[in-house]
C-alpha positions in Angstrom: 261.7 218.9 -30.9 263.6 218.3 -27.7 265.0 214.8 -27.2 262.4 212.9 -25.3 264.8 210.4 -23.7 266.9 213.3 -22.4 263.9 215.0 -20.8 262.9 211.6 -19.3 266.3 211.3 -17.7 266.4 214.8 -16.4 262.9 214.5 -15.1 264.0 211.7 -12.8 266.2 214.1 -10.8 263.8 217.1 -10.6 262.1 218.2 -7.4 258.6 219.0 -8.3 256.7 221.8 -6.6 253.1 222.9 -6.9 252.0 226.4 -7.8 250.1 229.0 -5.8 247.2 229.7 -5.9 246.3 226.0 -5.9 242.8 226.5 -7.4 242.5 228.4 -10.6 239.1 227.4 -12.1 237.0 229.1 -9.4 237.5 231.8 -6.7 238.0 230.2 -3.4 238.7 231.5 0.2 238.6 230.5 3.9 240.3 227.1 3.5 239.3 224.4 5.9 241.5 221.3 5.4 240.7 218.0 7.0 242.8 214.8 6.9 240.7 211.6 6.7 242.4 208.3 6.1 244.9 208.9 3.3 243.4 212.0 1.8 243.3 215.8 2.3 239.7 217.1 2.1 239.9 220.9 1.5 236.6 222.7 2.1 236.5 226.3 1.0 234.1 229.2 0.7 233.4 230.4 -2.8 233.5 233.9 -4.2 231.3 234.2 -7.3 232.9 235.2 -10.6 231.1 238.5 -10.6 231.7 239.4 -6.9 232.6 243.0 -6.1 232.1 242.7 -2.3 231.4 239.4 -0.6 229.1 237.3 -2.9 229.2 233.8 -1.4 226.4 231.3 -1.7 227.9 227.9 -1.2 230.9 225.8 0.0 233.2 223.7 -2.2 235.3 220.6 -1.8 238.7 219.6 -3.2 240.8 216.6 -2.5 244.4 215.6 -2.9 246.8 212.8 -1.9 249.9 214.5 -3.1 249.4 218.2 -2.1 249.8 219.5 -5.7 247.0 217.9 -7.8 243.6 218.9 -6.5 240.3 217.3 -7.6 237.3 219.5 -7.7 234.1 217.9 -6.3 232.0 221.0 -6.7 229.4 222.4 -4.3 229.2 220.2 -1.2 226.7 222.4 0.7 225.0 225.8 0.5 222.9 228.2 2.5 219.9 226.5 1.0 220.6 223.5 3.2 219.6 225.7 6.2 215.8 226.1 5.8 215.7 228.7 8.6 218.1 231.1 6.8 216.4 233.8 4.8 219.1 234.8 2.3 221.3 233.1 -0.3 224.4 235.3 0.3 226.8 235.1 3.2 228.3 231.5 3.1 231.4 232.5 4.9 234.2 230.4 6.5 233.2 226.8 7.4 235.1 223.9 9.0 234.4 220.1 8.7 235.5 217.6 11.4 235.1 213.9 11.6 233.9 212.0 14.6 233.0 208.3 14.8 232.4 208.0 11.1 230.2 211.1 10.7 231.2 214.5 9.3 230.1 217.7 10.8 230.2 221.0 9.0 230.1 224.2 11.0 228.9 227.2 9.1 228.5 230.9 10.0 225.1 232.3 9.0 224.6 235.8 7.5 222.8 238.7 9.1 223.8 237.7 12.7 221.8 234.5 12.5 224.4 232.5 14.4 226.4 229.4 13.6 224.7 226.3 12.0 225.8 222.7 11.7 225.3 220.1 9.0 226.1 216.4 9.2 226.9 213.7 6.6 227.9 210.0 6.5 230.6 210.8 4.0 233.1 213.7 3.6 231.6 214.2 0.2 228.1 214.7 1.6 225.2 215.0 1.2 225.2 217.3 4.3 221.9 217.8 6.1 220.8 220.1 8.9 220.1 217.9 11.9 218.6 220.5 14.3 216.8 223.1 12.1 218.1 226.1 14.0 221.4 227.7 15.0 223.8 225.7 17.1 225.1 229.0 18.5 223.4 232.4 18.5 225.4 234.6 20.7 226.2 238.0 19.2 227.4 239.8 16.1 230.7 238.0 16.6 229.3 234.7 15.4 231.5 234.0 12.4 234.5 231.7 11.4 233.8 228.6 13.5 236.5 226.1 14.2 236.5 222.8 16.2 239.1 221.0 18.3 238.4 217.5 19.7 240.8 217.2 22.6 242.7 214.0 23.7 240.1 213.3 26.3 237.3 213.3 23.7 235.9 216.7 24.7 235.1 218.8 21.7 235.3 222.6 21.7 233.8 225.1 19.2 235.6 228.4 18.8 234.6 231.4 16.7 234.5 235.2 16.6 235.3 238.7 15.2 236.6 240.8 16.9 236.6 238.6 20.1 237.3 234.9 20.5 234.5 232.9 22.0 234.3 229.2 22.8 231.8 226.6 24.1 232.0 222.8 24.8 230.2 220.5 22.4 228.4 217.4 23.5 229.5 214.1 22.1 226.8 214.3 19.5 228.6 217.4 18.1 225.3 219.1 17.4 224.5 220.5 20.8 226.4 222.6 23.3 227.4 221.8 26.9 227.6 224.7 29.3 228.0 228.4 28.9 229.5 230.3 26.0 232.7 232.0 27.2 234.5 235.0 25.8 238.2 234.1 26.0 239.6 236.5 28.6 243.2 236.4 27.4 242.3 237.6 23.9 239.3 239.8 24.7 239.6 243.3 23.5 239.4 245.9 26.3 239.1 249.5 25.4 242.2 251.4 26.4 244.2 248.3 27.1 247.1 246.9 25.0 246.3 244.4 22.4 249.4 242.2 21.9 247.5 239.5 20.1 246.1 241.7 17.3 243.4 239.0 16.9 240.9 239.8 14.2 239.0 236.7 13.0 239.4 233.3 11.5 240.6 231.2 14.5 242.1 227.7 13.9 242.9 225.6 17.0 245.1 222.4 17.1 247.3 220.4 19.4 250.8 219.2 18.6 252.8 217.2 21.2 252.0 219.0 24.5 251.3 222.4 23.1 247.9 223.9 22.0 248.0 226.4 19.2 245.6 229.2 18.1 246.2 230.7 14.7 244.1 233.5 13.3 243.8 236.4 10.9 245.8 239.2 12.6 245.1 242.9 12.1 243.1 244.5 9.4 243.6 245.4 6.7 245.7 243.7 5.1 245.6 240.7 7.4 248.5 238.5 8.3 248.4 235.2 10.2 249.3 235.4 13.9 249.4 232.7 16.5 249.4 232.0 20.2 250.3 229.0 22.3 248.8 227.5 25.5 248.8 224.5 27.8 245.1 223.6 27.5 242.4 223.8 24.9 241.1 227.0 26.5 244.4 228.7 27.1 245.4 230.9 28.7 247.0 232.0 25.4 250.4 233.6 25.0 251.0 235.5 21.9 254.1 234.1 20.0 254.3 236.1 16.8 253.4 235.9 13.2 253.2 232.8 11.0 253.0 235.1 8.0 253.1 238.9 8.0 250.4 241.0 6.4 251.1 242.0 2.8 249.5 244.8 0.8 249.0 242.3 -2.1 246.3 240.5 0.0 243.6 242.3 1.8 242.6 239.3 4.0 243.9 235.9 5.1 242.4 232.9 6.9 244.5 230.0 8.3 243.8 226.3 8.0 246.5 224.0 9.4 247.0 220.2 9.1 249.6 217.5 9.6 249.8 215.2 6.6 252.3 212.5 5.7 254.9 213.8 8.2 254.6 217.4 7.2 252.6 220.4 8.4 250.8 222.7 6.0 249.2 226.1 6.4 246.5 227.2 4.0 245.3 230.7 3.4 244.5 232.9 0.4 245.6 235.7 -1.9 244.1 237.7 -4.7 246.5 236.8 -7.5 244.1 235.3 -10.0 241.6 238.1 -9.8 244.4 240.7 -10.1 245.6 239.2 -13.4 242.6 240.8 -15.1 241.5 243.6 -12.6 243.6 246.3 -11.0 240.8 247.3 -8.7 240.2 245.4 -5.4 237.3 243.0 -5.5 236.6 240.1 -3.2 237.6 237.4 -5.6 240.1 235.3 -3.6 242.2 232.2 -4.3 243.4 229.6 -1.8 247.2 229.0 -1.3 249.3 226.6 0.7 252.8 226.6 2.3 254.7 224.0 4.3 255.0 225.1 7.9 257.8 224.2 10.3 258.3 224.3 14.1 261.3 225.2 16.1 262.7 222.9 18.8 260.8 224.8 21.5 257.5 224.4 19.7 257.3 227.9 18.2 256.5 228.3 14.5 259.0 229.6 12.0 257.8 232.6 10.1 256.9 232.1 6.5 257.2 234.6 3.6 254.1 235.7 1.9 252.6 232.9 -0.2 255.4 231.4 -2.3 254.3 231.1 -6.0 256.1 227.7 -6.1 253.8 226.3 -3.4 254.7 223.0 -1.8 256.6 219.9 -2.8 254.8 217.0 -4.3 254.7 214.1 -1.9 253.3 211.3 -4.0 252.7 210.4 -7.7 249.6 210.0 -9.8 248.6 206.7 -11.4 247.7 207.3 -15.1 246.4 203.7 -15.6 243.3 204.4 -13.6 240.6 206.9 -14.8 241.8 210.4 -13.7 239.1 213.1 -13.5 239.9 216.0 -15.8 239.1 218.3 -13.0 242.2 216.9 -11.2 244.5 219.9 -11.8 247.9 221.1 -10.5 247.6 224.4 -12.5 245.5 225.7 -15.4 244.8 228.7 -17.5 241.6 229.8 -19.0 239.4 226.9 -17.8 236.4 226.5 -15.5 234.9 223.4 -13.9 231.2 222.7 -13.5 228.7 220.0 -12.7 226.8 218.7 -15.7 223.7 216.4 -15.9 223.8 213.7 -18.5 220.4 212.5 -19.9 219.6 209.3 -21.7 218.6 210.1 -25.2 215.4 208.3 -26.4 215.2 210.2 -29.7 216.6 213.4 -31.1 213.7 215.5 -29.7 213.2 213.9 -26.3 215.3 213.6 -23.2 214.9 210.4 -21.2 215.9 209.7 -17.7 218.8 211.2 -15.9 222.0 209.1 -16.2 224.4 210.9 -13.9 225.8 214.2 -12.7 229.5 214.6 -13.4 232.1 217.3 -12.8 233.8 218.4 -16.0 236.3 220.9 -17.2 234.5 223.6 -19.2 235.0 226.9 -20.9 237.7 225.3 -23.1 239.1 227.6 -25.8 242.1 227.7 -28.0 245.4 227.9 -26.0 243.9 227.0 -22.7 245.7 224.2 -20.8 245.7 222.2 -17.6 248.7 220.7 -15.9 248.9 217.5 -13.9 252.0 216.9 -11.9 254.0 213.8 -11.1 252.4 211.2 -13.3 254.1 207.8 -12.9 254.5 206.0 -16.2 256.5 203.1 -14.7 254.6 200.7 -17.1 255.0 202.9 -20.2 252.1 203.9 -22.3 250.8 203.0 -25.8 247.5 204.9 -25.9 245.3 207.4 -24.1 241.5 207.4 -23.7 239.6 210.6 -23.0 235.9 211.2 -22.3 234.6 214.4 -24.0 231.4 216.0 -25.1 232.0 218.0 -28.3 230.7 221.5 -29.0 232.6 222.9 -31.9 235.3 220.3 -31.5 239.1 220.6 -31.5 242.3 218.9 -30.4 243.9 218.0 -27.2 247.7 218.1 -27.4 249.5 216.1 -24.7 252.9 217.6 -23.8 255.5 216.3 -21.5 257.1 218.4 -18.7 256.3 221.9 -20.2 253.4 223.6 -21.9 255.6 223.6 -25.1 257.4 220.3 -24.3 257.5 217.2 -26.5 254.1 216.2 -27.9 253.2 212.7 -26.7 250.0 212.5 -28.7 247.1 214.5 -30.1 243.5 213.6 -29.5 241.2 214.8 -32.2 237.7 215.6 -31.1 235.9 216.0 -34.4 232.4 214.7 -33.9 230.0 217.5 -33.2 227.5 216.9 -30.6 225.0 218.7 -28.4 227.5 219.2 -25.7 226.0 216.8 -23.1 226.6 213.5 -24.9 229.9 212.1 -23.7 232.0 209.8 -25.9 235.3 208.0 -25.2 238.1 208.6 -27.8 241.2 206.4 -27.9 244.4 207.7 -29.4 247.9 206.2 -29.7 250.8 208.0 -27.9 254.6 207.8 -28.2 256.3 205.3 -26.0 257.7 206.8 -22.9 258.4 206.0 -19.2 259.3 207.8 -16.0 257.6 210.4 -13.8 256.4 213.4 -15.8 254.2 216.4 -15.6 251.6 216.4 -18.3 250.1 219.4 -20.0 246.8 219.0 -21.8 246.8 221.9 -24.3 243.6 222.6 -26.2 243.5 223.8 -29.8 240.5 224.9 -31.9 238.3 227.9 -32.7 236.0 228.4 -29.7 233.8 226.5 -27.2 235.7 223.3 -28.0 234.2 220.6 -25.8 233.7 219.4 -22.2 236.4 217.2 -20.7 235.4 214.5 -18.2 238.3 212.1 -17.7 241.5 210.6 -19.1 243.3 207.3 -18.8 246.5 205.9 -20.3 246.9 202.3 -21.4 250.2 200.6 -20.5 252.5 198.9 -22.9 
């Protein structure tokens, strides 16, 4: 076994980067990041595991405070939340914005049914339809909505494929103010040059005195192009590519935020799906890169999604409960929402106790990685919450999937799979900032994993 004190010393000097794609337990696309208070809320569309074409029924939410560990909160809204929608497939690219403590989700509807809006009092939902009809129903272009709230408080809704449309929103964010306008600087005119190569997926933001419009450019494959302007409605001037198209990814879809002094661009590739399938299916995976500006406000071009992702910008506290679905990288695992019931007797289920997100589909050799865990107070034991199926072990490794073993949690009690128990196990004494690998051992269908927590020395 490697010398643990040497690894601890080396770990202090390492620069830790995340890994792309940033979500591995589900297929995700169309990232819509939002910064609220100290947290990044990443809303995504969701490709079903058996999708061949676009099979998309709901929208998911992930959160992070360090840009490398992402916590899965599951389905935050679905097409079923729109009672006037007559299908359960077509939950394409959304965006969520906050205004005066409320959260507005703008969602494209399938079958040319327009753009809908949901509202919630929390970024986690529940989201509800406040108007019971489309917010915008303009043309077959009504997809990929994005919103900018300008410095003067005026909000704008943009959308469209293959043209860019926009309209002013009232302060209530659920009604429009004035006419819907096709952007003249980007509008495609037959027989005329098309320097923008605008395709879809607009994302509008302001930085300093410049307005920016990023979008999926050309098809297919799609890169990420961008334009700049001096107002929220342009006129736009094409400036180039944030990321060139790449044959490894049929599509792309930008989402851009500033967070803790850095700028990040999100998009997607097909890497996870292509690990098991050579044929192209619409099973996508969200990625992120750091984006930088030149002195004149233009954007430096990025290479195609770097497998190393972005640098960690904070640490994780292991002395609080950490949801097991907080993951920097994983292999072989899924996440799902489970309902726990109070057991009155072996043959009867009582009242519902709670719904909880858990790590599932755990089999021998699967693992999850958590990055940048700060053991400044040391550790003497770990507690985990699990619900056993066939049972097995959780090996806790430091800094590598085959790194030093800090402890082994034995999940031996067989259960029905929905009864969660807390198991406490001693661990070797160690300090410093480390990546942790939870490696699972056993025969098959081991257990469900809910949370973990270390106890300090």
